Predicted model as a PDB file, atoms N, CA, C, CB and O in Angstrom, pLDDT in the B-factor column:
MODEL        1                                                                  
ATOM      1  N   MET A   1     103.947  89.062 105.764  1.00 41.00           N  
ATOM      2  CA  MET A   1     104.256  89.800 104.566  1.00 41.00           C  
ATOM      3  C   MET A   1     104.455  91.258 104.963  1.00 41.00           C  
ATOM      4  CB  MET A   1     103.137  89.640 103.494  1.00 41.00           C  
ATOM      5  O   MET A   1     103.623  91.828 105.668  1.00 41.00           O  
ATOM      6  N   ASP A   2     105.531  91.854 104.522  1.00 49.00           N  
ATOM      7  CA  ASP A   2     105.832  93.233 104.871  1.00 49.00           C  
ATOM      8  C   ASP A   2     105.112  94.195 103.956  1.00 49.00           C  
ATOM      9  CB  ASP A   2     107.324  93.483 104.816  1.00 49.00           C  
ATOM     10  O   ASP A   2     104.965  93.937 102.761  1.00 49.00           O  
ATOM     11  N   GLY A   3     104.656  95.316 104.522  1.00 53.00           N  
ATOM     12  CA  GLY A   3     104.066  96.368 103.712  1.00 53.00           C  
ATOM     13  C   GLY A   3     102.688  96.021 103.184  1.00 53.00           C  
ATOM     14  O   GLY A   3     102.060  95.049 103.605  1.00 53.00           O  
ATOM     15  N   ASP A   4     102.249  96.825 102.271  1.00 63.00           N  
ATOM     16  CA  ASP A   4     100.928  96.677 101.663  1.00 63.00           C  
ATOM     17  C   ASP A   4     101.133  96.520 100.166  1.00 63.00           C  
ATOM     18  CB  ASP A   4      99.994  97.903 101.989  1.00 63.00           C  
ATOM     19  O   ASP A   4     101.274  97.524  99.467  1.00 63.00           O  
ATOM     20  N   PRO A   5     101.153  95.286  99.643  1.00 70.00           N  
ATOM     21  CA  PRO A   5     101.371  95.117  98.200  1.00 70.00           C  
ATOM     22  C   PRO A   5     100.295  95.845  97.401  1.00 70.00           C  
ATOM     23  CB  PRO A   5     101.387  93.622  97.826  1.00 70.00           C  
ATOM     24  O   PRO A   5      99.115  95.793  97.748  1.00 70.00           O  
ATOM     25  N   ARG A   6     100.701  96.515  96.343  1.00 75.00           N  
ATOM     26  CA  ARG A   6      99.786  97.277  95.506  1.00 75.00           C  
ATOM     27  C   ARG A   6      99.920  96.817  94.062  1.00 75.00           C  
ATOM     28  CB  ARG A   6     100.060  98.793  95.625  1.00 75.00           C  
ATOM     29  O   ARG A   6     101.024  96.556  93.585  1.00 75.00           O  
ATOM     30  N   SER A   7      98.808  96.721  93.380  1.00 76.00           N  
ATOM     31  CA  SER A   7      98.792  96.512  91.938  1.00 76.00           C  
ATOM     32  C   SER A   7      98.316  97.809  91.312  1.00 76.00           C  
ATOM     33  CB  SER A   7      97.874  95.297  91.527  1.00 76.00           C  
ATOM     34  O   SER A   7      97.580  98.577  91.932  1.00 76.00           O  
ATOM     35  N   ARG A   8      98.738  98.046  90.090  1.00 80.00           N  
ATOM     36  CA  ARG A   8      98.394  99.298  89.427  1.00 80.00           C  
ATOM     37  C   ARG A   8      97.704  99.038  88.094  1.00 80.00           C  
ATOM     38  CB  ARG A   8      99.645 100.150  89.215  1.00 80.00           C  
ATOM     39  O   ARG A   8      97.999  98.063  87.402  1.00 80.00           O  
ATOM     40  N   VAL A   9      96.784  99.925  87.754  1.00 80.00           N  
ATOM     41  CA  VAL A   9      96.116  99.907  86.458  1.00 80.00           C  
ATOM     42  C   VAL A   9      96.677 101.085  85.675  1.00 80.00           C  
ATOM     43  CB  VAL A   9      94.535  99.988  86.598  1.00 80.00           C  
ATOM     44  O   VAL A   9      96.745 102.207  86.177  1.00 80.00           O  
ATOM     45  N   TYR A  10      97.081 100.812  84.430  1.00 86.00           N  
ATOM     46  CA  TYR A  10      97.656 101.848  83.572  1.00 86.00           C  
ATOM     47  C   TYR A  10      96.791 102.027  82.336  1.00 86.00           C  
ATOM     48  CB  TYR A  10      99.107 101.494  83.170  1.00 86.00           C  
ATOM     49  O   TYR A  10      96.090 101.106  81.918  1.00 86.00           O  
ATOM     50  N   ARG A  11      96.845 103.217  81.756  1.00 88.00           N  
ATOM     51  CA  ARG A  11      96.166 103.514  80.487  1.00 88.00           C  
ATOM     52  C   ARG A  11      97.236 103.933  79.486  1.00 88.00           C  
ATOM     53  CB  ARG A  11      95.066 104.642  80.659  1.00 88.00           C  
ATOM     54  O   ARG A  11      98.119 104.725  79.813  1.00 88.00           O  
ATOM     55  N   TRP A  12      97.158 103.407  78.274  1.00 93.00           N  
ATOM     56  CA  TRP A  12      98.078 103.762  77.196  1.00 93.00           C  
ATOM     57  C   TRP A  12      97.611 105.094  76.609  1.00 93.00           C  
ATOM     58  CB  TRP A  12      98.138 102.636  76.090  1.00 93.00           C  
ATOM     59  O   TRP A  12      96.466 105.200  76.170  1.00 93.00           O  
ATOM     60  N   ASP A  13      98.475 106.112  76.594  1.00 94.00           N  
ATOM     61  CA  ASP A  13      98.078 107.427  76.086  1.00 94.00           C  
ATOM     62  C   ASP A  13      98.545 107.673  74.649  1.00 94.00           C  
ATOM     63  CB  ASP A  13      98.629 108.511  76.988  1.00 94.00           C  
ATOM     64  O   ASP A  13      98.466 108.795  74.149  1.00 94.00           O  
ATOM     65  N   GLY A  14      99.026 106.628  73.997  1.00 95.00           N  
ATOM     66  CA  GLY A  14      99.502 106.750  72.620  1.00 95.00           C  
ATOM     67  C   GLY A  14     101.009 106.746  72.512  1.00 95.00           C  
ATOM     68  O   GLY A  14     101.563 106.415  71.464  1.00 95.00           O  
ATOM     69  N   THR A  15     101.680 107.118  73.604  1.00 96.00           N  
ATOM     70  CA  THR A  15     103.146 107.110  73.606  1.00 96.00           C  
ATOM     71  C   THR A  15     103.735 106.438  74.845  1.00 96.00           C  
ATOM     72  CB  THR A  15     103.665 108.526  73.508  1.00 96.00           C  
ATOM     73  O   THR A  15     104.879 105.986  74.822  1.00 96.00           O  
ATOM     74  N   ALA A  16     102.957 106.372  75.923  1.00 96.00           N  
ATOM     75  CA  ALA A  16     103.456 105.780  77.168  1.00 96.00           C  
ATOM     76  C   ALA A  16     102.274 105.333  78.023  1.00 96.00           C  
ATOM     77  CB  ALA A  16     104.350 106.792  77.952  1.00 96.00           C  
ATOM     78  O   ALA A  16     101.138 105.749  77.795  1.00 96.00           O  
ATOM     79  N   PHE A  17     102.553 104.481  79.007  1.00 95.00           N  
ATOM     80  CA  PHE A  17     101.533 104.074  79.960  1.00 95.00           C  
ATOM     81  C   PHE A  17     101.402 105.132  81.046  1.00 95.00           C  
ATOM     82  CB  PHE A  17     101.869 102.698  80.574  1.00 95.00           C  
ATOM     83  O   PHE A  17     102.402 105.613  81.580  1.00 95.00           O  
ATOM     84  N   GLU A  18     100.164 105.490  81.369  1.00 94.00           N  
ATOM     85  CA  GLU A  18      99.861 106.479  82.398  1.00 94.00           C  
ATOM     86  C   GLU A  18      99.177 105.763  83.552  1.00 94.00           C  
ATOM     87  CB  GLU A  18      98.964 107.633  81.837  1.00 94.00           C  
ATOM     88  O   GLU A  18      98.171 105.091  83.327  1.00 94.00           O  
ATOM     89  N   PRO A  19      99.685 105.878  84.799  1.00 91.00           N  
ATOM     90  CA  PRO A  19      99.019 105.227  85.925  1.00 91.00           C  
ATOM     91  C   PRO A  19      97.643 105.835  86.158  1.00 91.00           C  
ATOM     92  CB  PRO A  19      99.872 105.340  87.196  1.00 91.00           C  
ATOM     93  O   PRO A  19      97.486 107.056  86.160  1.00 91.00           O  
ATOM     94  N   VAL A  20      96.652 104.979  86.354  1.00 87.00           N  
ATOM     95  CA  VAL A  20      95.282 105.428  86.536  1.00 87.00           C  
ATOM     96  C   VAL A  20      94.820 105.197  87.969  1.00 87.00           C  
ATOM     97  CB  VAL A  20      94.353 104.712  85.559  1.00 87.00           C  
ATOM     98  O   VAL A  20      94.172 106.058  88.564  1.00 87.00           O  
ATOM     99  N   GLN A  21      95.157 104.030  88.523  1.00 83.00           N  
ATOM    100  CA  GLN A  21      94.665 103.673  89.852  1.00 83.00           C  
ATOM    101  C   GLN A  21      95.558 102.590  90.428  1.00 83.00           C  
ATOM    102  CB  GLN A  21      93.184 103.198  89.798  1.00 83.00           C  
ATOM    103  O   GLN A  21      96.191 101.838  89.687  1.00 83.00           O  
ATOM    104  N   SER A  22      95.608 102.512  91.751  1.00 82.00           N  
ATOM    105  CA  SER A  22      96.283 101.399  92.411  1.00 82.00           C  
ATOM    106  C   SER A  22      95.359 100.865  93.492  1.00 82.00           C  
ATOM    107  CB  SER A  22      97.663 101.836  93.011  1.00 82.00           C  
ATOM    108  O   SER A  22      94.494 101.582  93.996  1.00 82.00           O  
ATOM    109  N   PHE A  23      95.552  99.596  93.844  1.00 78.00           N  
ATOM    110  CA  PHE A  23      94.703  98.964  94.848  1.00 78.00           C  
ATOM    111  C   PHE A  23      95.482  97.855  95.528  1.00 78.00           C  
ATOM    112  CB  PHE A  23      93.400  98.413  94.215  1.00 78.00           C  
ATOM    113  O   PHE A  23      96.428  97.313  94.957  1.00 78.00           O  
ATOM    114  N   SER A  24      95.085  97.520  96.746  1.00 76.00           N  
ATOM    115  CA  SER A  24      95.749  96.463  97.513  1.00 76.00           C  
ATOM    116  C   SER A  24      95.518  95.111  96.858  1.00 76.00           C  
ATOM    117  CB  SER A  24      95.245  96.442  98.968  1.00 76.00           C  
ATOM    118  O   SER A  24      94.416  94.814  96.396  1.00 76.00           O  
ATOM    119  N   THR A  25      96.554  94.305  96.822  1.00 75.00           N  
ATOM    120  CA  THR A  25      96.437  92.928  96.342  1.00 75.00           C  
ATOM    121  C   THR A  25      97.228  92.026  97.279  1.00 75.00           C  
ATOM    122  CB  THR A  25      96.946  92.790  94.865  1.00 75.00           C  
ATOM    123  O   THR A  25      97.856  92.487  98.233  1.00 75.00           O  
ATOM    124  N   PHE A  26      97.185  90.765  96.991  1.00 74.00           N  
ATOM    125  CA  PHE A  26      98.006  89.785  97.694  1.00 74.00           C  
ATOM    126  C   PHE A  26      98.995  89.222  96.698  1.00 74.00           C  
ATOM    127  CB  PHE A  26      97.138  88.651  98.336  1.00 74.00           C  
ATOM    128  O   PHE A  26      98.945  88.038  96.366  1.00 74.00           O  
ATOM    129  N   GLY A  27      99.901  90.071  96.216  1.00 70.00           N  
ATOM    130  CA  GLY A  27     100.908  89.630  95.258  1.00 70.00           C  
ATOM    131  C   GLY A  27     100.285  89.283  93.923  1.00 70.00           C  
ATOM    132  O   GLY A  27     100.473  88.174  93.424  1.00 70.00           O  
ATOM    133  N   GLY A  28      99.548  90.207  93.336  1.00 72.00           N  
ATOM    134  CA  GLY A  28      98.894  89.977  92.050  1.00 72.00           C  
ATOM    135  C   GLY A  28      99.858  89.411  91.017  1.00 72.00           C  
ATOM    136  O   GLY A  28     100.939  89.961  90.810  1.00 72.00           O  
ATOM    137  N   THR A  29      99.474  88.318  90.370  1.00 76.00           N  
ATOM    138  CA  THR A  29     100.348  87.659  89.402  1.00 76.00           C  
ATOM    139  C   THR A  29      99.879  87.816  87.969  1.00 76.00           C  
ATOM    140  CB  THR A  29     100.460  86.205  89.727  1.00 76.00           C  
ATOM    141  O   THR A  29     100.679  87.689  87.042  1.00 76.00           O  
ATOM    142  N   ASP A  30      98.592  88.091  87.768  1.00 81.00           N  
ATOM    143  CA  ASP A  30      98.057  88.237  86.420  1.00 81.00           C  
ATOM    144  C   ASP A  30      96.741  88.982  86.520  1.00 81.00           C  
ATOM    145  CB  ASP A  30      97.869  86.850  85.721  1.00 81.00           C  
ATOM    146  O   ASP A  30      96.087  88.991  87.563  1.00 81.00           O  
ATOM    147  N   ALA A  31      96.365  89.609  85.412  1.00 81.00           N  
ATOM    148  CA  ALA A  31      95.094  90.325  85.371  1.00 81.00           C  
ATOM    149  C   ALA A  31      94.521  90.240  83.965  1.00 81.00           C  
ATOM    150  CB  ALA A  31      95.270  91.805  85.805  1.00 81.00           C  
ATOM    151  O   ALA A  31      95.253  90.121  82.983  1.00 81.00           O  
ATOM    152  N   SER A  32      93.209  90.302  83.891  1.00 86.00           N  
ATOM    153  CA  SER A  32      92.528  90.284  82.605  1.00 86.00           C  
ATOM    154  C   SER A  32      91.239  91.079  82.744  1.00 86.00           C  
ATOM    155  CB  SER A  32      92.244  88.823  82.128  1.00 86.00           C  
ATOM    156  O   SER A  32      90.611  91.072  83.803  1.00 86.00           O  
ATOM    157  N   SER A  33      90.844  91.764  81.676  1.00 87.00           N  
ATOM    158  CA  SER A  33      89.593  92.510  81.722  1.00 87.00           C  
ATOM    159  C   SER A  33      88.626  91.954  80.688  1.00 87.00           C  
ATOM    160  CB  SER A  33      89.839  94.013  81.481  1.00 87.00           C  
ATOM    161  O   SER A  33      89.029  91.331  79.706  1.00 87.00           O  
ATOM    162  N   PHE A  34      87.339  92.193  80.931  1.00 91.00           N  
ATOM    163  CA  PHE A  34      86.311  91.769  79.993  1.00 91.00           C  
ATOM    164  C   PHE A  34      85.107  92.688  80.163  1.00 91.00           C  
ATOM    165  CB  PHE A  34      85.918  90.272  80.216  1.00 91.00           C  
ATOM    166  O   PHE A  34      84.982  93.366  81.183  1.00 91.00           O  
ATOM    167  N   GLU A  35      84.212  92.713  79.158  1.00 91.00           N  
ATOM    168  CA  GLU A  35      83.074  93.635  79.153  1.00 91.00           C  
ATOM    169  C   GLU A  35      81.770  92.947  78.763  1.00 91.00           C  
ATOM    170  CB  GLU A  35      83.344  94.786  78.203  1.00 91.00           C  
ATOM    171  O   GLU A  35      81.328  93.091  77.623  1.00 91.00           O  
ATOM    172  N   PRO A  36      81.141  92.208  79.669  1.00 92.00           N  
ATOM    173  CA  PRO A  36      79.828  91.638  79.341  1.00 92.00           C  
ATOM    174  C   PRO A  36      78.739  92.700  79.509  1.00 92.00           C  
ATOM    175  CB  PRO A  36      79.523  90.402  80.239  1.00 92.00           C  
ATOM    176  O   PRO A  36      78.721  93.415  80.511  1.00 92.00           O  
ATOM    177  N   GLY A  37      77.859  92.804  78.562  1.00 90.00           N  
ATOM    178  CA  GLY A  37      76.730  93.728  78.671  1.00 90.00           C  
ATOM    179  C   GLY A  37      77.115  95.182  78.862  1.00 90.00           C  
ATOM    180  O   GLY A  37      76.351  95.942  79.458  1.00 90.00           O  
ATOM    181  N   GLY A  38      78.278  95.591  78.373  1.00 88.00           N  
ATOM    182  CA  GLY A  38      78.694  96.976  78.492  1.00 88.00           C  
ATOM    183  C   GLY A  38      79.322  97.354  79.821  1.00 88.00           C  
ATOM    184  O   GLY A  38      79.755  98.493  79.990  1.00 88.00           O  
ATOM    185  N   GLU A  39      79.382  96.422  80.771  1.00 91.00           N  
ATOM    186  CA  GLU A  39      80.049  96.661  82.055  1.00 91.00           C  
ATOM    187  C   GLU A  39      81.486  96.166  81.947  1.00 91.00           C  
ATOM    188  CB  GLU A  39      79.295  95.947  83.234  1.00 91.00           C  
ATOM    189  O   GLU A  39      81.729  95.103  81.376  1.00 91.00           O  
ATOM    190  N   ARG A  40      82.444  96.922  82.488  1.00 90.00           N  
ATOM    191  CA  ARG A  40      83.854  96.526  82.412  1.00 90.00           C  
ATOM    192  C   ARG A  40      84.293  95.945  83.753  1.00 90.00           C  
ATOM    193  CB  ARG A  40      84.752  97.736  82.020  1.00 90.00           C  
ATOM    194  O   ARG A  40      84.029  96.514  84.812  1.00 90.00           O  
ATOM    195  N   TYR A  41      84.976  94.789  83.683  1.00 92.00           N  
ATOM    196  CA  TYR A  41      85.472  94.087  84.863  1.00 92.00           C  
ATOM    197  C   TYR A  41      86.958  93.808  84.725  1.00 92.00           C  
ATOM    198  CB  TYR A  41      84.702  92.778  85.083  1.00 92.00           C  
ATOM    199  O   TYR A  41      87.488  93.700  83.619  1.00 92.00           O  
ATOM    200  N   LEU A  42      87.619  93.692  85.869  1.00 86.00           N  
ATOM    201  CA  LEU A  42      89.030  93.331  85.927  1.00 86.00           C  
ATOM    202  C   LEU A  42      89.154  92.167  86.900  1.00 86.00           C  
ATOM    203  CB  LEU A  42      89.929  94.552  86.366  1.00 86.00           C  
ATOM    204  O   LEU A  42      88.684  92.249  88.034  1.00 86.00           O  
ATOM    205  N   VAL A  43      89.787  91.082  86.460  1.00 86.00           N  
ATOM    206  CA  VAL A  43      90.040  89.927  87.317  1.00 86.00           C  
ATOM    207  C   VAL A  43      91.524  89.901  87.638  1.00 86.00           C  
ATOM    208  CB  VAL A  43      89.584  88.591  86.635  1.00 86.00           C  
ATOM    209  O   VAL A  43      92.360  89.965  86.737  1.00 86.00           O  
ATOM    210  N   VAL A  44      91.855  89.806  88.927  1.00 82.00           N  
ATOM    211  CA  VAL A  44      93.250  89.763  89.368  1.00 82.00           C  
ATOM    212  C   VAL A  44      93.479  88.449  90.101  1.00 82.00           C  
ATOM    213  CB  VAL A  44      93.599  90.987  90.286  1.00 82.00           C  
ATOM    214  O   VAL A  44      92.785  88.133  91.067  1.00 82.00           O  
ATOM    215  N   SER A  45      94.473  87.677  89.622  1.00 81.00           N  
ATOM    216  CA  SER A  45      94.841  86.463  90.351  1.00 81.00           C  
ATOM    217  C   SER A  45      95.932  86.835  91.350  1.00 81.00           C  
ATOM    218  CB  SER A  45      95.325  85.322  89.373  1.00 81.00           C  
ATOM    219  O   SER A  45      96.861  87.578  91.033  1.00 81.00           O  
ATOM    220  N   ASN A  46      95.802  86.313  92.538  1.00 76.00           N  
ATOM    221  CA  ASN A  46      96.731  86.610  93.630  1.00 76.00           C  
ATOM    222  C   ASN A  46      97.554  85.381  93.969  1.00 76.00           C  
ATOM    223  CB  ASN A  46      95.973  87.104  94.875  1.00 76.00           C  
ATOM    224  O   ASN A  46      97.197  84.259  93.610  1.00 76.00           O  
ATOM    225  N   SER A  47      98.676  85.611  94.674  1.00 75.00           N  
ATOM    226  CA  SER A  47      99.525  84.468  95.006  1.00 75.00           C  
ATOM    227  C   SER A  47      99.964  84.419  96.453  1.00 75.00           C  
ATOM    228  CB  SER A  47     100.725  84.477  94.143  1.00 75.00           C  
ATOM    229  O   SER A  47     100.201  83.329  96.973  1.00 75.00           O  
ATOM    230  N   LEU A  48     100.079  85.535  97.118  1.00 70.00           N  
ATOM    231  CA  LEU A  48     100.697  85.551  98.442  1.00 70.00           C  
ATOM    232  C   LEU A  48      99.713  85.955  99.520  1.00 70.00           C  
ATOM    233  CB  LEU A  48     101.882  86.489  98.457  1.00 70.00           C  
ATOM    234  O   LEU A  48      98.911  86.872  99.347  1.00 70.00           O  
ATOM    235  N   ALA A  49      99.790  85.260 100.622  1.00 68.00           N  
ATOM    236  CA  ALA A  49      99.007  85.603 101.803  1.00 68.00           C  
ATOM    237  C   ALA A  49      99.959  85.650 102.989  1.00 68.00           C  
ATOM    238  CB  ALA A  49      97.843  84.575 102.045  1.00 68.00           C  
ATOM    239  O   ALA A  49     101.001  84.996 102.966  1.00 68.00           O  
ATOM    240  N   PRO A  50      99.622  86.408 104.021  1.00 67.00           N  
ATOM    241  CA  PRO A  50     100.520  86.512 105.173  1.00 67.00           C  
ATOM    242  C   PRO A  50     100.842  85.161 105.817  1.00 67.00           C  
ATOM    243  CB  PRO A  50      99.911  87.423 106.207  1.00 67.00           C  
ATOM    244  O   PRO A  50     101.950  84.959 106.315  1.00 67.00           O  
ATOM    245  N   ASP A  51      99.878  84.237 105.809  1.00 69.00           N  
ATOM    246  CA  ASP A  51     100.078  82.968 106.498  1.00 69.00           C  
ATOM    247  C   ASP A  51     100.198  81.755 105.567  1.00 69.00           C  
ATOM    248  CB  ASP A  51      98.952  82.745 107.445  1.00 69.00           C  
ATOM    249  O   ASP A  51     100.583  80.678 106.021  1.00 69.00           O  
ATOM    250  N   LEU A  52      99.881  81.902 104.293  1.00 65.00           N  
ATOM    251  CA  LEU A  52      99.891  80.767 103.384  1.00 65.00           C  
ATOM    252  C   LEU A  52     100.183  81.269 101.979  1.00 65.00           C  
ATOM    253  CB  LEU A  52      98.543  79.997 103.431  1.00 65.00           C  
ATOM    254  O   LEU A  52      99.472  82.135 101.469  1.00 65.00           O  
ATOM    255  N   ARG A  53     101.218  80.736 101.354  1.00 65.00           N  
ATOM    256  CA  ARG A  53     101.589  81.215 100.026  1.00 65.00           C  
ATOM    257  C   ARG A  53     100.923  80.384  98.935  1.00 65.00           C  
ATOM    258  CB  ARG A  53     103.107  81.183  99.856  1.00 65.00           C  
ATOM    259  O   ARG A  53     100.695  79.186  99.097  1.00 65.00           O  
ATOM    260  N   PHE A  54     100.618  81.039  97.831  1.00 65.00           N  
ATOM    261  CA  PHE A  54     100.086  80.409  96.634  1.00 65.00           C  
ATOM    262  C   PHE A  54      98.758  79.707  96.867  1.00 65.00           C  
ATOM    263  CB  PHE A  54     101.077  79.432  96.100  1.00 65.00           C  
ATOM    264  O   PHE A  54      98.495  78.649  96.296  1.00 65.00           O  
ATOM    265  N   ARG A  55      97.923  80.306  97.710  1.00 67.00           N  
ATOM    266  CA  ARG A  55      96.548  79.842  97.857  1.00 67.00           C  
ATOM    267  C   ARG A  55      95.697  81.031  98.305  1.00 67.00           C  
ATOM    268  CB  ARG A  55      96.450  78.650  98.880  1.00 67.00           C  
ATOM    269  O   ARG A  55      95.184  81.071  99.423  1.00 67.00           O  
ATOM    270  N   VAL A  56      95.567  81.992  97.396  1.00 72.00           N  
ATOM    271  CA  VAL A  56      94.768  83.172  97.673  1.00 72.00           C  
ATOM    272  C   VAL A  56      93.755  83.314  96.546  1.00 72.00           C  
ATOM    273  CB  VAL A  56      95.660  84.454  97.809  1.00 72.00           C  
ATOM    274  O   VAL A  56      94.106  83.179  95.374  1.00 72.00           O  
ATOM    275  N   ASP A  57      92.507  83.585  96.891  1.00 76.00           N  
ATOM    276  CA  ASP A  57      91.458  83.704  95.882  1.00 76.00           C  
ATOM    277  C   ASP A  57      91.731  84.833  94.900  1.00 76.00           C  
ATOM    278  CB  ASP A  57      90.118  83.922  96.549  1.00 76.00           C  
ATOM    279  O   ASP A  57      92.339  85.844  95.250  1.00 76.00           O  
ATOM    280  N   SER A  58      91.275  84.648  93.674  1.00 79.00           N  
ATOM    281  CA  SER A  58      91.286  85.718  92.686  1.00 79.00           C  
ATOM    282  C   SER A  58      90.151  86.679  93.022  1.00 79.00           C  
ATOM    283  CB  SER A  58      91.143  85.156  91.230  1.00 79.00           C  
ATOM    284  O   SER A  58      89.197  86.305  93.705  1.00 79.00           O  
ATOM    285  N   VAL A  59      90.253  87.914  92.543  1.00 81.00           N  
ATOM    286  CA  VAL A  59      89.258  88.933  92.835  1.00 81.00           C  
ATOM    287  C   VAL A  59      88.740  89.519  91.533  1.00 81.00           C  
ATOM    288  CB  VAL A  59      89.845  90.037  93.737  1.00 81.00           C  
ATOM    289  O   VAL A  59      89.514  89.771  90.609  1.00 81.00           O  
ATOM    290  N   VAL A  60      87.418  89.740  91.458  1.00 84.00           N  
ATOM    291  CA  VAL A  60      86.803  90.382  90.293  1.00 84.00           C  
ATOM    292  C   VAL A  60      86.362  91.778  90.726  1.00 84.00           C  
ATOM    293  CB  VAL A  60      85.581  89.536  89.733  1.00 84.00           C  
ATOM    294  O   VAL A  60      85.601  91.928  91.682  1.00 84.00           O  
ATOM    295  N   TYR A  61      86.848  92.800  90.013  1.00 81.00           N  
ATOM    296  CA  TYR A  61      86.487  94.188  90.279  1.00 81.00           C  
ATOM    297  C   TYR A  61      85.594  94.694  89.147  1.00 81.00           C  
ATOM    298  CB  TYR A  61      87.758  95.079  90.426  1.00 81.00           C  
ATOM    299  O   TYR A  61      85.868  94.428  87.977  1.00 81.00           O  
ATOM    300  N   ARG A  62      84.539  95.415  89.482  1.00 86.00           N  
ATOM    301  CA  ARG A  62      83.751  96.114  88.475  1.00 86.00           C  
ATOM    302  C   ARG A  62      84.313  97.524  88.382  1.00 86.00           C  
ATOM    303  CB  ARG A  62      82.209  96.123  88.830  1.00 86.00           C  
ATOM    304  O   ARG A  62      84.389  98.226  89.390  1.00 86.00           O  
ATOM    305  N   LEU A  63      84.710  97.948  87.184  1.00 79.00           N  
ATOM    306  CA  LEU A  63      85.348  99.242  87.004  1.00 79.00           C  
ATOM    307  C   LEU A  63      84.316 100.296  86.622  1.00 79.00           C  
ATOM    308  CB  LEU A  63      86.445  99.156  85.938  1.00 79.00           C  
ATOM    309  O   LEU A  63      83.414 100.040  85.824  1.00 79.00           O  
ATOM    310  N   ALA A  64      84.461 101.467  87.195  1.00 76.00           N  
ATOM    311  CA  ALA A  64      83.583 102.587  86.863  1.00 76.00           C  
ATOM    312  C   ALA A  64      83.984 103.146  85.509  1.00 76.00           C  
ATOM    313  CB  ALA A  64      83.642 103.692  87.954  1.00 76.00           C  
ATOM    314  O   ALA A  64      85.154 103.094  85.129  1.00 76.00           O  
ATOM    315  N   ARG A  65      83.044 103.662  84.806  1.00 68.00           N  
ATOM    316  CA  ARG A  65      83.316 104.277  83.502  1.00 68.00           C  
ATOM    317  C   ARG A  65      83.603 105.730  83.671  1.00 68.00           C  
ATOM    318  CB  ARG A  65      82.151 104.085  82.542  1.00 68.00           C  
ATOM    319  O   ARG A  65      83.857 106.427  82.689  1.00 68.00           O  
TER     320      ARG A  65                                                      
ENDMDL                                                                          
END                                                                             
């Protein structure tokens, strides 16, 4: 796989999306967030790996407030 695939997190500012952060992924295909107990998490499903396609684990990130 060429380069370093990046996924981005955006925040809606009322008129447009503003980039907040980017992080390395393996071809992120979907993301969802949730907040159990007041902690915010982001789950990213991945699809691409350098040696094997469509068999990459999803990742759960804990987001700082």
